[in-house]
C-alpha positions in Angstrom: 8.6 62.3 -39.0 9.6 65.7 -37.6 7.0 68.1 -36.5 7.3 71.8 -37.3 5.0 74.9 -37.6 3.2 75.2 -40.9 0.5 77.6 -42.2 -2.5 75.7 -43.6 -6.1 76.6 -44.6 -8.7 76.5 -41.8 -12.1 75.7 -43.2 -15.6 75.0 -41.8 -17.7 72.8 -44.1 -21.4 72.3 -44.1 -22.6 68.7 -44.8 -26.3 68.5 -45.9 -28.4 66.2 -43.6 -30.1 63.6 -45.8 -33.9 64.2 -46.4 -33.9 67.6 -44.5 -33.9 70.8 -46.4 -31.4 73.5 -45.4 -29.9 71.6 -42.4 -26.2 70.9 -42.1 -23.7 69.1 -39.9 -20.6 71.4 -39.6 -17.1 70.0 -39.7 -13.7 71.7 -39.6 -10.4 70.7 -41.2 -6.9 72.0 -42.1 -6.6 69.6 -45.0 -9.2 70.5 -47.6 -7.7 68.0 -50.0 -9.1 65.2 -47.8 -12.7 66.3 -48.3 -13.0 64.3 -51.5 -12.2 61.2 -49.3 -14.8 62.0 -46.5 -16.8 59.0 -45.5 -18.2 59.8 -42.1 -18.5 62.3 -39.2 -17.6 61.5 -35.6 -19.2 63.1 -32.5 -18.6 62.4 -28.8 -21.4 60.4 -27.2 -21.6 62.4 -24.0 -21.1 65.9 -25.4 -24.1 68.2 -25.8 -24.9 69.3 -29.4 -27.3 72.0 -30.6 -29.5 72.5 -33.6 -29.1 76.2 -34.3 -31.2 78.4 -36.7 -28.5 80.8 -38.0 -29.3 83.9 -40.0 -27.0 85.8 -42.4 -28.1 88.4 -44.9 -31.7 87.5 -44.3 -31.3 83.8 -45.0 -31.6 81.2 -42.3 -30.3 77.7 -42.1 -30.0 75.0 -39.4 -26.5 74.1 -38.2 -25.5 71.2 -35.9 -22.5 71.8 -33.7 -21.4 71.3 -30.1 -23.3 73.5 -27.8 -20.2 75.1 -26.3 -19.0 76.1 -29.7 -22.1 77.7 -31.1 -21.0 81.3 -30.8 -17.4 80.7 -32.1 -18.7 78.8 -35.1 -21.4 81.5 -36.0 -18.8 84.2 -35.5 -16.5 82.5 -37.9 -19.4 82.2 -40.4 -20.3 85.9 -39.8 -23.9 85.1 -39.0 -25.8 88.0 -37.6 -28.4 86.2 -35.4 -29.3 82.8 -34.2 -31.7 80.7 -32.3 -31.1 77.4 -30.6 -33.9 75.1 -31.6 -33.0 72.1 -29.4 -30.1 70.3 -27.9 -29.2 66.6 -27.6 -26.4 64.3 -26.6 -24.0 63.1 -29.2 -25.3 59.6 -28.9 -28.6 60.8 -30.2 -26.9 61.9 -33.4 -25.6 58.5 -34.1 -26.8 57.2 -37.5 -27.7 60.6 -38.9 -27.0 60.5 -42.6 -25.8 63.2 -44.8 -24.8 63.9 -48.4 -21.3 64.3 -49.6 -20.8 68.0 -50.5 -18.7 67.1 -53.6 -20.6 64.1 -54.8 -20.9 65.6 -58.3 -17.1 66.1 -58.5 -16.3 62.7 -57.1 -18.9 60.3 -58.4 -17.5 57.3 -56.4 -18.7 59.0 -53.2 -22.3 58.4 -54.3 -21.7 54.7 -53.8 -21.1 55.2 -50.1 -23.5 55.8 -47.2 -22.3 58.8 -45.1 -23.4 59.0 -41.5 -22.5 60.0 -38.0 -20.6 57.7 -35.7 -19.6 57.9 -32.0 -16.0 58.3 -30.9 -14.2 59.1 -27.6 -11.3 60.9 -29.3 -13.6 63.8 -30.3 -12.8 67.0 -28.3 -14.8 70.3 -27.7 -12.8 72.2 -30.3 -13.7 73.9 -33.6 -17.2 72.4 -34.2 -17.2 69.2 -32.1 -18.0 67.3 -35.2 -15.0 65.6 -36.7 -14.4 65.0 -40.4 -13.6 61.3 -40.9 -11.5 60.1 -43.9 -10.4 56.5 -43.1 -7.9 56.6 -45.9 -6.0 59.6 -44.5 -5.6 59.4 -40.7 -5.0 56.8 -38.0 -8.0 57.7 -35.8 -10.1 57.8 -38.9 -8.8 54.5 -40.1 -9.4 52.7 -36.8 -12.9 54.1 -36.6 -13.4 52.8 -40.2 -12.2 49.4 -39.2 -14.4 49.4 -36.1 -17.6 50.1 -38.2 -16.5 48.4 -41.4 -16.5 51.6 -43.3 -14.9 51.8 -46.8 -11.2 52.7 -46.6 -11.5 55.2 -49.4 -8.1 56.5 -50.4 -8.1 58.0 -53.9 -4.4 59.2 -53.6 -1.5 57.2 -55.1 2.1 56.9 -53.9 3.1 60.0 -55.8 0.6 62.1 -53.9 -1.7 62.4 -56.9 -5.4 61.7 -57.0 -6.4 58.5 -58.7 -9.3 58.0 -61.1 -11.5 57.3 -58.0 -11.2 61.0 -57.2 -13.3 61.9 -60.3 -12.6 65.3 -61.7 -9.6 65.7 -59.3 -7.8 62.7 -60.9 -4.2 63.4 -61.7 -3.8 66.5 -59.5 -1.1 66.5 -56.8 -2.6 67.0 -53.4 0.3 69.2 -52.3 0.0 71.5 -55.4 -2.8 74.1 -54.9 -5.5 71.4 -54.6 -6.6 72.9 -51.3 -7.6 76.2 -53.1 -9.5 74.2 -55.8 -11.4 72.1 -53.2 -12.3 75.3 -51.2 -13.5 77.0 -54.4 -15.7 74.0 -55.3 -17.2 73.9 -51.8 -17.9 77.6 -52.0 -19.6 77.3 -55.4 -21.9 74.6 -53.9 -22.8 76.6 -50.8 -21.0 74.1 -48.5 -18.2 76.5 -47.3 -19.2 78.1 -44.0 -15.9 79.9 -43.4 -12.3 79.9 -44.4 -9.1 81.2 -42.9 -5.5 80.4 -42.1 -3.9 78.6 -39.1 -0.4 78.0 -37.9 -0.1 74.6 -36.4 2.3 71.7 -35.8 2.4 69.4 -38.8 4.4 66.3 -39.7 7.3 66.8 -42.2 9.8 64.4 -43.8 12.8 64.4 -41.4 15.2 64.5 -44.4 13.7 66.8 -47.1 11.3 68.7 -44.7 8.4 68.2 -47.1 5.0 68.0 -45.5 3.8 64.5 -45.4 0.4 63.0 -46.3 -1.3 60.1 -44.7 -2.6 57.3 -47.0 -4.2 53.9 -46.2 -2.5 51.1 -48.1 -2.5 47.3 -47.9 0.3 46.1 -45.7 1.6 43.1 -43.8 1.5 43.2 -40.0 2.8 41.3 -37.0 -0.1 41.0 -34.5 2.0 42.1 -31.5 -1.0 43.7 -29.9 -2.1 40.2 -28.7 1.2 40.1 -26.7 0.8 43.5 -25.0 0.3 42.1 -21.4 3.2 39.6 -21.8 5.4 42.4 -23.1 4.6 44.6 -20.2 5.4 41.8 -17.8 8.7 41.1 -19.6 9.7 44.8 -19.3 9.8 44.4 -15.5 12.4 41.6 -15.8 14.8 43.9 -17.6 17.3 46.2 -15.8 16.7 49.8 -17.1 19.2 52.6 -16.9 17.8 55.0 -15.9 15.0 53.1 -14.2 12.2 55.4 -15.5 13.3 54.6 -19.1 11.6 51.2 -18.6 9.0 51.7 -15.9 7.6 55.0 -17.4 8.6 55.8 -21.0 8.9 52.3 -22.5 6.0 51.0 -20.4 3.8 53.8 -21.7 4.7 53.1 -25.3 4.1 49.3 -25.0 0.9 49.9 -23.2 -0.6 51.5 -26.3 1.1 49.2 -28.8 -0.6 48.4 -32.1 0.1 45.7 -34.6 3.5 46.2 -36.3 3.5 47.0 -40.0 6.5 45.1 -41.3 6.1 45.8 -45.0 7.5 48.7 -47.1 7.0 49.6 -50.7 10.7 49.9 -51.6 13.1 48.4 -54.1 16.1 48.1 -51.7 15.8 46.0 -48.6 15.2 42.5 -47.5 12.3 41.0 -49.6 9.4 39.7 -47.7 9.6 35.9 -48.0 5.8 35.7 -48.7 4.4 34.0 -51.9 0.7 34.3 -52.7 -1.3 32.2 -55.2 -2.8 34.3 -57.9 -5.6 31.8 -58.3 -6.8 30.9 -54.8 -5.0 33.4 -52.6 -3.1 30.8 -50.6 -0.3 32.4 -48.6 3.1 30.7 -48.1 5.9 32.0 -45.9 9.4 30.6 -46.7 11.7 30.2 -43.7 15.1 29.4 -45.1 17.2 29.5 -48.3 17.2 25.8 -48.4 13.4 25.7 -48.2 13.1 28.2 -51.1 15.5 26.2 -53.3 13.5 23.0 -52.6 10.1 24.7 -53.3 11.4 26.4 -56.4 13.2 23.3 -57.6 16.5 25.0 -58.2 20.0 24.1 -56.9 21.3 27.7 -56.8 19.9 31.1 -56.2 21.6 34.0 -58.0 20.6 36.6 -55.5 18.0 36.9 -52.7 17.3 40.6 -53.5 15.0 42.2 -55.9 14.6 41.8 -58.9 16.0 38.3 -58.9 13.9 36.9 -56.1 10.8 38.4 -57.7 11.3 36.0 -60.6 11.0 32.9 -58.5 7.5 31.3 -58.8 6.1 28.4 -56.7 3.4 25.9 -57.5 0.3 26.0 -55.5 -1.5 23.1 -53.8 -4.8 24.2 -55.5 -3.5 22.7 -58.7 -2.9 25.0 -61.6 -2.3 28.2 -59.5 1.1 30.0 -59.4 2.4 31.6 -56.3 4.3 34.9 -56.8 6.2 36.8 -54.2 4.6 40.0 -52.9 6.6 43.0 -54.1 7.2 44.4 -50.6 10.4 44.5 -48.5 10.8 44.4 -44.8 10.6 47.4 -42.6 14.3 48.1 -41.8 13.5 47.9 -38.1 12.8 44.2 -38.6 16.5 43.7 -39.6 17.5 45.3 -36.3 14.8 43.5 -34.4 16.2 40.1 -35.0 19.9 41.1 -34.7 20.4 39.6 -31.2 20.0 36.1 -32.6 20.6 36.6 -36.3 24.2 37.6 -35.5 24.5 34.2 -33.7 23.3 32.5 -36.9 20.2 31.2 -35.2 18.3 29.0 -36.0 20.9 27.4 -38.4 23.4 27.2 -35.5 22.3 26.8 -31.9 25.4 26.3 -29.8 26.4 30.0 -29.6 22.8 31.0 -29.3 22.4 28.8 -26.2 25.6 30.2 -24.7 25.2 33.9 -25.5 21.5 34.8 -25.9 19.9 36.9 -24.6 22.2 39.9 -24.7 23.6 41.1 -21.4 23.5 44.8 -22.4 22.3 47.1 -25.2 22.3 50.8 -25.5 20.8 53.4 -27.8 19.3 56.9 -27.7 16.0 57.7 -26.1 14.4 57.9 -29.5 14.7 54.2 -29.7 11.9 53.7 -27.1 9.7 53.2 -30.1 12.5 52.0 -32.3 15.2 49.4 -31.6 14.2 48.7 -27.9 10.6 48.1 -29.0 11.3 46.2 -32.3 13.6 43.8 -30.6 11.1 43.1 -27.8 8.3 42.6 -30.2 10.1 40.2 -32.5 11.6 38.3 -29.6 8.3 37.9 -27.8 6.8 36.3 -31.0 9.8 34.1 -31.5 10.8 33.1 -27.9 8.3 34.6 -25.5 10.9 36.7 -23.7 13.0 39.8 -24.0 16.2 39.5 -26.0 18.2 41.7 -23.6 18.9 41.7 -19.8 19.8 45.3 -19.3 19.2 48.5 -21.4 20.9 51.8 -21.1 19.1 54.7 -22.8 21.5 57.5 -23.7 20.9 61.1 -24.5 21.9 63.2 -27.5 24.7 65.6 -28.0 23.5 69.2 -28.4 25.3 72.5 -29.0 26.3 74.7 -26.1 22.9 76.4 -26.1 21.1 73.1 -25.8 19.9 73.1 -29.4 20.0 70.0 -31.7 23.0 70.0 -33.9 22.1 70.6 -37.6 24.1 71.4 -40.7 21.2 73.7 -41.7 21.8 75.7 -38.5 25.5 75.6 -38.8 26.1 74.4 -35.3 27.5 70.9 -36.0 30.8 70.1 -34.3 32.4 67.2 -36.2 34.1 64.6 -33.9 37.1 64.7 -36.3 37.6 68.3 -35.4 37.7 67.6 -31.7 40.0 64.6 -32.2 42.4 66.7 -34.3 42.6 69.4 -31.7 42.5 67.4 -28.4 42.7 63.7 -29.3 40.2 60.9 -29.2 41.0 60.2 -25.6 39.8 63.6 -24.5 36.6 63.4 -26.6 35.7 60.0 -25.2 36.4 60.9 -21.6 34.6 64.2 -22.0 31.4 62.6 -23.3 31.5 60.0 -20.5 32.1 62.4 -17.7 30.2 65.5 -18.6 26.7 64.2 -17.9 24.7 61.1 -16.9 24.6 58.7 -19.9 20.8 59.2 -20.2 20.9 63.0 -20.2 21.5 65.1 -23.2 25.0 66.5 -23.4 25.6 70.2 -24.2 28.8 70.2 -26.0 31.3 73.0 -25.1 34.9 73.6 -26.0 35.7 74.8 -22.5 34.6 71.4 -21.1 36.8 69.7 -23.7 39.8 71.8 -22.8 39.3 71.1 -19.1 39.2 67.4 -19.8 42.4 67.6 -21.8 43.9 69.4 -18.9 43.2 66.4 -16.7 45.1 64.1 -19.0 48.0 66.6 -19.1 48.1 66.6 -15.3 48.1 62.8 -15.3 50.9 62.7 -17.8 52.9 65.2 -15.7 52.3 63.1 -12.6 53.5 60.0 -14.5 56.6 61.8 -15.8 57.5 63.5 -12.5 59.4 60.7 -10.8 60.9 59.1 -13.9 64.2 61.0 -14.0 64.8 60.5 -10.3 63.9 56.8 -10.5 66.4 56.4 -13.4 69.1 58.3 -11.5 68.6 56.1 -8.4 68.3 52.9 -10.4 64.8 52.1 -9.0 63.7 48.6 -10.0 60.1 47.8 -9.2 60.7 44.1 -9.6 63.2 44.2 -6.7 60.9 46.2 -4.4 57.8 44.9 -2.7 55.5 46.2 0.0 57.0 44.2 2.8 60.5 45.7 2.1 59.3 49.3 2.4 56.3 49.2 4.7 58.3 50.4 7.8 59.4 53.4 5.8 56.0 54.5 4.7 54.6 57.9 5.8 51.0 58.5 6.6 50.5 60.0 3.2 51.9 56.9 1.6 49.4 54.7 3.5 46.7 57.1 2.6 47.2 57.1 -1.2 47.5 53.3 -1.2 44.2 53.2 0.5 42.7 55.8 -1.8 43.6 53.9 -5.0 42.0 50.8 -3.7 38.9 52.7 -2.6 38.8 54.3 -6.1 38.8 50.9 -7.7 35.8 49.9 -5.6 34.0 53.1 -6.3 34.5 52.9 -10.1 33.5 49.3 -10.1 30.3 50.0 -8.1 29.4 52.9 -10.4 30.1 50.9 -13.5 27.9 48.1 -12.3 25.1 50.7 -12.2 26.2 52.2 -15.6 26.8 55.5 -13.8 29.7 56.2 -16.1 29.7 59.9 -15.3 30.2 59.2 -11.6 32.9 56.6 -12.3 34.9 59.1 -14.5 34.4 62.0 -12.1 35.7 59.9 -9.3 38.8 59.2 -11.4 39.2 62.9 -12.2 39.0 63.9 -8.6 41.6 61.3 -7.7 44.0 62.5 -10.4 43.5 66.2 -9.6 42.9 66.3 -5.9 44.4 63.2 -4.4 47.4 62.5 -6.6 48.5 65.8 -8.2 47.6 68.5 -5.7 48.2 66.4 -2.5 50.3 63.3 -2.7 52.8 64.6 -5.2 53.3 67.8 -3.3 53.9 65.8 -0.1 56.6 63.5 -1.6 58.6 66.0 -3.6 61.1 66.6 -0.8 61.7 62.9 -0.4 62.1 62.4 -4.2 64.7 65.2 -4.2 66.9 63.5 -1.6 70.2 62.7 -3.2 71.5 60.1 -0.9 70.0 56.6 -0.6 67.0 56.8 1.6 64.4 54.2 2.7 61.7 56.9 2.7 62.6 57.9 -0.9 62.5 54.2 -2.0 59.1 53.9 -0.3 57.8 57.0 -2.2 59.0 55.4 -5.5 57.3 52.1 -4.7 54.1 53.8 -3.7 53.9 56.0 -6.7 54.8 53.2 -9.1 52.1 51.0 -7.6 49.5 53.7 -7.6 50.2 54.6 -11.3 50.1 50.9 -12.2 46.7 50.4 -10.6 45.4 53.8 -11.9 46.3 52.8 -15.4 44.1 49.7 -15.1 41.2 51.7 -13.6 41.2 54.3 -16.3 41.8 51.7 -19.1 38.1 51.3 -20.1 37.7 55.1 -20.3 41.2 56.2 -21.6 42.6 53.2 -23.4 45.6 54.9 -25.1 47.2 56.9 -22.2 46.6 54.0 -19.8 48.3 51.6 -22.3 51.3 54.0 -22.7 51.8 54.4 -18.9 51.4 50.6 -18.4 54.0 49.8 -21.1 56.5 52.2 -19.8 56.3 51.5 -16.0 55.2 47.8 -16.0 56.2 46.1 -19.2 59.4 48.0 -19.6 60.8 46.3 -16.4 58.6 43.1 -16.3 58.4 41.2 -19.6 56.3 38.5 -17.9 53.5 41.0 -17.3 50.4 40.8 -19.6 51.2 42.1 -23.1 48.6 44.9 -22.8 46.8 46.8 -20.0 43.6 45.5 -21.5 44.7 42.0 -20.7 45.2 42.7 -17.0 42.8 41.9 -14.2 40.8 44.6 -12.5 42.5 45.8 -9.3 40.6 43.9 -6.6 43.0 44.1 -3.6 41.5 45.8 -0.6 44.2 44.8 2.0 45.6 48.3 2.2 42.2 50.1 2.5 42.1 52.3 5.6 38.8 54.2 5.6 39.5 55.8 9.0 42.8 57.2 7.6 41.0 58.5 4.5 38.5 60.3 6.7 41.2 61.9 8.8 43.1 63.0 5.7 39.9 64.6 4.4 39.6 66.5 7.6 43.2 67.7 7.3 42.6 68.8 3.7 39.6 70.8 4.8 41.7 72.5 7.4 44.4 73.2 4.8 41.9 74.7 2.4 40.5 76.9 5.0 43.9 78.0 6.2 44.7 78.9 2.6 41.6 81.1 2.5 42.7 82.8 5.8 46.2 83.3 4.2 44.5 85.1 1.3 42.8 87.4 3.7 46.2 88.2 5.2 47.7 88.5 1.7 50.4 86.0 2.6 51.7 83.7 -0.2 51.8 79.9 0.4 55.5 80.0 -0.3 56.0 82.1 2.9 55.8 80.2 6.2 53.3 81.3 8.8 54.0 81.4 12.5 51.3 79.0 13.6 47.7 77.8 13.0 45.2 77.4 15.8 42.3 75.0 15.3 39.0 75.2 17.2 37.4 71.9 16.5 33.7 70.9 16.7 34.4 67.3 17.6 37.0 64.8 18.7 37.4 63.4 15.2 39.1 66.6 14.2 41.5 66.5 17.2 42.5 62.9 16.4 43.0 63.7 12.7 45.3 66.7 13.5 47.3 64.7 16.0 47.8 61.7 13.7 48.6 63.8 10.6 50.3 66.8 12.2 53.3 66.5 10.0 51.2 66.6 6.8 49.1 69.5 8.2 52.2 71.6 8.9 53.8 70.9 5.5 50.7 71.6 3.5 49.9 74.8 5.5 53.6 75.8 5.5 53.2 76.5 9.2 55.8 76.4 11.9 53.4 75.2 14.6 49.8 74.0 15.1 47.7 74.4 18.3 44.6 72.3 18.7 42.0 73.3 21.2 39.3 71.2 22.8 35.8 71.5 21.3 34.6 73.5 24.3 37.8 75.6 24.7 38.2 79.2 23.7 41.6 80.3 22.4 43.1 82.3 25.2 44.5 85.0 23.0 41.1 86.0 21.6 39.9 89.3 22.8 36.3 90.3 23.3 34.3 93.5 22.8 31.1 94.3 24.5 28.6 95.9 22.1 25.6 97.7 23.7 22.1 97.2 22.1 20.6 100.8 22.0 17.2 99.5 21.0 16.9 97.6 24.3 18.8 100.2 26.5 16.5 103.0 25.4 13.2 101.7 26.9 15.1 100.3 30.0 17.1 103.4 31.0 15.3 106.2 29.1 17.2 109.5 29.5 20.2 107.6 31.0 20.4 105.2 28.1 23.2 107.0 26.3 25.3 107.2 29.5 24.8 103.5 30.1 25.9 102.8 26.5 29.1 104.8 26.9 29.8 103.2 30.3 29.6 99.7 28.8 31.9 100.8 25.9 34.4 102.2 28.5 34.3 99.2 30.7 36.7 96.2 30.4 34.8 93.9 28.0 36.2 90.8 29.5 35.0 91.9 32.9 31.5 92.7 31.5 31.3 89.3 29.9 32.5 87.5 33.0 30.0 89.3 35.2 27.1 88.5 32.9 28.1 84.9 32.5 28.6 84.3 36.2 26.0 86.6 37.8 23.5 87.2 35.0 24.1 90.9 35.1 26.7 93.7 35.1 26.4 96.6 37.5 27.3 100.3 36.8 27.3 101.8 40.3 27.8 105.4 39.3 24.6 105.3 37.2 22.8 102.9 39.6 22.2 100.7 36.4 22.0 97.0 36.0 22.9 95.6 32.6 21.2 92.4 31.7 22.3 89.7 29.2 19.8 90.8 26.5 21.2 94.4 26.6 24.6 93.6 25.3 26.3 91.3 22.8 29.9 90.2 22.6 32.0 90.2 19.5 35.2 88.1 19.2 38.3 90.2 18.7 41.0 88.4 16.8 44.7 89.2 17.7 46.7 91.4 15.3 48.2 89.6 12.3 45.6 86.8 12.6 42.9 85.8 10.2 40.2 83.1 10.6 38.3 80.8 8.3 35.7 78.1 8.8 36.0 74.5 7.8 33.4 71.7 8.0 34.8 70.6 11.4 35.3 74.0 13.1 37.5 77.1 12.8 41.1 77.7 11.9 43.0 80.8 12.9 46.2 81.7 11.0 48.8 83.7 12.8 50.9 85.4 10.0 53.1 87.4 12.3 56.3 88.1 10.4 59.5 87.1 12.4 63.1 87.4 11.3 63.3 83.6 10.6 60.0 83.5 8.7 61.0 86.5 6.6 64.4 84.9 5.8 62.8 81.6 4.8 60.2 83.4 2.7 62.8 85.3 0.6 64.9 82.2 0.4 62.0 80.2 -1.1 61.2 83.1 -3.6 64.9 83.0 -4.8 64.9 79.2 -5.1 61.7 79.2 -7.2 63.2 81.7 -9.6 66.5 79.9 -9.9 64.6 76.7 -10.7 62.7 78.5 -13.4 66.0 79.7 -14.9 67.3 76.1 -14.9 64.2 75.2 -16.9 64.9 78.1 -19.3 68.3 76.6 -20.0 66.8 73.1 -20.4 69.2 71.7 -17.8 68.9 68.1 -16.8 67.8 67.4 -13.3 71.3 66.3 -12.1 73.2 69.1 -13.8 75.1 71.4 -11.4 75.2 75.1 -11.9 77.1 78.3 -10.8 74.7 80.9 -9.4 75.0 84.5 -8.5 72.3 86.4 -6.5 72.6 90.2 -6.1 70.1 91.8 -3.7 69.8 95.6 -3.5 68.9 95.6 0.2 71.5 94.9 2.9 69.0 93.6 5.5 67.5 91.1 3.1 70.9 90.1 2.0 71.9 89.3 5.5 68.7 87.2 6.0 69.1 85.2 2.8 72.8 84.7 3.4 71.9 82.6 6.5 70.1 80.2 4.1 73.0 79.9 1.6 73.4 76.2 2.0 69.7 75.5 1.5 69.6 77.5 -1.7 72.7 75.8 -3.1 71.3 72.3 -2.3 67.9 73.0 -3.7 69.1 74.4 -7.0 72.1 72.1 -7.3 74.6 75.0 -7.3 78.3 73.9 -6.8 79.2 77.6 -6.6 76.7 80.2 -5.1 77.5 83.9 -4.5 75.1 86.1 -2.6 75.7 89.8 -1.9 74.9 93.4 -2.7 78.1 94.6 -4.5 78.9 91.7 -6.8 79.1 91.3 -10.6 76.3 89.4 -12.1 77.4 87.4 -15.1 76.3 84.1 -16.5 74.6 82.1 -19.4 71.3 83.5 -18.2 70.8 86.7 -16.3 67.4 88.0 -15.0 66.1 90.8 -12.8 63.3 90.0 -10.4 61.0 92.0 -8.2 60.5 90.0 -5.0 58.1 91.6 -2.6 59.4 95.1 -3.7 63.1 94.1 -3.5 65.1 94.1 -6.7 67.1 90.9 -7.0 69.3 90.1 -10.0 70.2 86.4 -10.6 72.6 84.7 -13.0 73.2 81.0 -13.7 75.7 79.0 -15.8 76.2 75.3 -16.2 
C-alpha cells in the first residue's frame, strides 16, 4: 500500500440516542460509504464529553461531543448559539445506545444493537466520538472482536455492496456512493455538516487506485503468542546496522499481530487445508505422499489450482466429504520457508543439519515487515529460533535529487544503460563505495564517471611496467623477496607494508559489512598510494637501461603488489582483477590457481611496518603543503626549487624527514631540505614590530603617535629582544617605556619564499631561481614535450629518434645545451641538435611556448 494525498468528503453525522427525543451522538468520517456498515461508537474513557443544547434557525437539539471540540463542531454545523447542559467522562457514556441513521435504507442494521464502547485509540479530534464499522478498519475490527460485535461487511471483493446493504446493493463504493449516502443522511436530518478534506490515504502501489478495507474470513498463524520469544531471538542475531534490529525490527515485532497466510487468488501455492462439509473437521496435509495416501491415488497431475481443488478426502465423521479451501498462500509464506525449503527439509536432513540457519541474508529496509519478519515468524513456529545469523538491511537507489525512481516521473536510470556506457565493474563498485549499504544511494553520473576513472588509473598502473619488464626479460618465478631485499628502497618497503595493511583493513571492514569503507580504502590505495606516490617514485628506476638491482627490486615489488591487489579487489571488481591476475600470474606460472577467485586471501603480515607507514604519511603531508607553497610562488612542480625548510611540531616529524629524506627531495623536486628543532626559529626569518595604537593612546596620550613612529623606525629584532629579555623596550628621547602588550611581532619571510602549514608544523619553500635551477627547469620542459611528440608518433618505448630543438633565446640555449646528454638519454635520441640558428625538419614538427620562450622541436624515427 502506498500513501498519497487525496481529496475526500468530510462529514459530521448525528446518531439519534435511543429513547431520547432530539439528542444525538456526533461522529465524523471521510468515508461516507462506510456509514451503512456502522455498528458502534467509540469514546475515550478519560476524556471529558459535553451534552450541548445547540440552536440553529430557532431550532434546538442536544449534541454529545468532546468538551474541547464543542466550538469547532458547532462552528462546522453553523449553529448560532449553544448551552452546555452537563459534562461527563467518556466512561460514563459506555453502553449508551443509539439508532442507525440509515436503518430504513439498510434493514439489516435493525437486527443489531448499536451502542457506545470505550477505546484508548480515540483522540481529541473532530468530535471525539469515533464511527466504528468493524467490517472496514483494523481498529474497528479489533474493537469488534473484543466486544463480540457483529463484523458487518456488506461489500464484496469487487467493491460493490451486497444484498445485506439493502437499497445500496449492487452499487460500487468507489463510484459516487459517497454523494448518495450524504444525500440520504441529509434527507433524514442526520447530516450535521459536510465539506472536503485533503489527507493521506492508502492506494494500490501498482495501479494507484484508492483501496477499501473489508473484513473477510481468513487463515492465520498465531505468531502473537511467540512475541516475547521472537524479541529475545532478535538479540541473538547480528544486525547491520545495529539499529535495524534493536530499533526498527524490534519495534515492529513488539506490535506483531497474528499472520494472515491466506489469499483469495487463483495463482499461488494452494493452502493444503481440507474441511469437512458435514462436520467442519479440519485436516492439514503435510506432504505430497500424505496427500496421495489420503486421496487414494498413485499420481497427482498438478498441485496447483484447479487440479488440486478436485481432490476430495473422506472424513472420520462417516459420510462427510472434505474439500480443499479455495485460498492460496500469502506469497510471503513462500519466502518465509526458503531457508530450509531450498535445503529440501524435512524430506532431506543432512544438508539442513550442515547449512541451516543461514549465515547471512540481505534485503531492503522495507523488508522489516516483509522477508525479515516472515522468515522469523515461520522459523519460530517450526524450530523455535531465527533462521539467520546476521542480517544486512540495505537502502534504495534514488535519483540525484534524492527522489524515488519512477517510470511515471521519468527519472529511472536503467542498469543496462550504465553498463553499456561504463561497464558492469564500474556500476558494481560505484554502488558499493558511494554510501553505507544501509543508506539510500543518490545515483549520479558524475560519481559513476569518477569510479570509472579509478579503474582506468588501476589499468594504467598495471600496464605501466609491462613493456619495460618485457624488454628486460623479468621473470617473477625466478625472483623472490630474499634475492632483492638488499636493493629495496624505503618506498619499496613502504608499499609492501601498505598492501598488507590494506588487506587487513578490507578484511576487517568486510567482517563488519562496512562495504563502503572497504572499497574506499581500496580506492585510496590505488589513487594515492600506488598511482600518485609509488609509481612516481619508481619511474626513474624503471627507465634505467642497464641491468640494475634496484630496477629488478622495483619490478618485483610492483608485481607482488599488483598480484595481492588483484586478490583484494576480486570480490568487488571480479573482471579486472581476473584479467590482471591472468596476465601477471597465470601467464608465467601455470601452477597457480586457475582463477583469481580460487586464490587464498592475502594473509601475510611479515612485511608490515606501521612505523614506516606513519613516517611516509608525514612526508606526504609535507609534500602536499610544499606543493601549496609552490602554487603561491607560481612555480611548477617540474621546476626544481632551491630548498625547503621544515619547522616541526614534534620529534616524529624530524625522524620521518631524516629517514625518508631522499623521497621528500624527489617528491618536492627540491635541491635541499633543512629540518629545524621544534623550539628552533629559522634564522633567516625576519621580524616586524607592529605598534598597537589602541593601547598606546591611553598610555602615552599626546605622545602616542611619536611612540608609534619610534617603534616603527627602530630595529624590530632589537625591540623583540629587549621585550623578551627585559620585559620592556625603552625610547630614551621620548622618555617612554614600551611594554609587551603595546606591540606585536609579525614574522617576515625572506624574498622568494612562501610558507604553508601541514599537520606536523610549517614548511617554507625557497623558490630562488639560480642558473642551475633555471637550466634544469627548461630542460624538463623540453623533455616533457619531446616525450609527448614520441607518443604522437606512436613510437615504441625502445625506439630511438633524431631530435632537433631550436630556441629563440641565446641565454636559454646556453643553459639547455649544458643538459644535452640528459635530454638525449631521457627521450632516447641517438642524434640531438640544440641551437638558435638551425633548420628544423622531421616527421613531426611543433612550436611550443615555454615560459614565454619560443621553442621549435622536430623528431624523426
